[in-house]
C-alpha positions as CSV (number, residue, x, y, z in Angstrom):
1,M,-15.0,-23.0,35.7
2,A,-13.1,-21.5,38.6
3,E,-9.9,-23.0,37.1
4,K,-10.4,-21.2,33.8
5,Q,-10.8,-17.9,35.6
6,E,-7.7,-18.5,37.6
7,K,-5.7,-19.1,34.5
8,K,-6.9,-15.9,32.9
9,K,-6.0,-13.9,36.0
10,K,-2.5,-15.4,36.0
11,K,-2.0,-14.3,32.4
12,T,-3.0,-10.7,33.1
13,E,-1.1,-10.4,36.4
14,P,2.5,-10.3,34.8
15,E,1.4,-7.5,32.5
16,A,0.3,-5.3,35.5
17,E,3.6,-6.0,37.2
18,E,5.8,-5.2,34.2
19,G,4.5,-1.7,33.7
20,A,2.6,0.1,31.0
21,L,5.7,0.9,28.9
22,V,6.9,-2.6,28.8
23,S,3.5,-4.1,27.9
24,A,3.0,-1.4,25.2
25,A,6.4,-2.1,23.7
26,K,5.6,-5.8,23.6
27,A,2.3,-5.2,21.9
28,I,3.9,-2.8,19.3
29,G,6.7,-5.4,18.6
30,A,4.2,-8.2,18.1
31,A,2.1,-6.0,15.7
32,A,5.1,-5.0,13.7
33,G,6.2,-8.6,13.4
34,K,2.8,-9.6,12.1
35,V,2.7,-6.7,9.5
36,A,6.2,-7.6,8.3
37,A,5.2,-11.3,7.9
38,M,2.2,-10.3,5.9
39,A,4.2,-7.9,3.7
40,G,6.5,-10.8,2.8
41,A,9.6,-9.7,4.7
42,A,11.4,-12.9,5.7
43,L,14.6,-13.5,7.5
44,E,17.6,-13.6,5.2
45,P,19.0,-17.1,5.0
46,K,22.4,-17.4,6.6
47,V,25.2,-18.1,4.2
48,P,27.2,-21.0,5.4
49,S,30.9,-20.3,5.9
50,P,33.3,-22.3,3.7
51,P,34.9,-25.2,5.5
52,K,38.2,-24.4,7.2
53,V,41.3,-26.2,6.0
54,K,43.1,-27.7,9.0
55,I,46.9,-27.2,8.7
56,P,48.7,-30.2,10.2
57,K,51.4,-29.6,12.7
58,L,54.0,-31.6,10.8
59,Q,53.7,-31.2,7.1
60,P,54.9,-34.2,5.0
61,K,58.1,-33.6,3.1
62,N,58.2,-33.9,-0.7
63,K,61.6,-35.6,-0.8
64,T,62.0,-38.9,-2.5
65,R,64.0,-41.5,-0.6
66,M,66.6,-43.7,-2.3
67,P,67.1,-47.2,-1.2
68,R,70.2,-47.8,0.9
69,R,72.0,-49.9,-1.7
70,Q,71.4,-47.5,-4.5
71,K,72.6,-44.6,-2.3
72,K,75.8,-46.4,-1.2
73,A,76.5,-47.3,-4.9
74,L,76.2,-43.6,-5.9
75,Q,78.5,-42.5,-3.1
76,K,81.1,-45.1,-4.1
77,A,80.9,-44.0,-7.7
78,A,81.3,-40.4,-6.7
79,A,84.3,-41.3,-4.6
80,R,86.0,-43.1,-7.5
81,K,85.5,-40.1,-9.8
82,G,86.5,-37.4,-7.4
């Protein structure tokens, strides 16, 4: 039984140390929270931000590559004409 009384004393001691204004502010805040919860005021759900698009350091080029033989053949044909 003595243990229960000690626990109760420990709970009341910090309130005395904090001061009257701090304990009153805590009590008012707790009461306001309870009233808001009863009234149905709920926290607004956080809207998730859209996923960020990561831009690569080196972007791929959109050029098409010609095979070596085809490229050489085109160069020879251009040289014959020109």
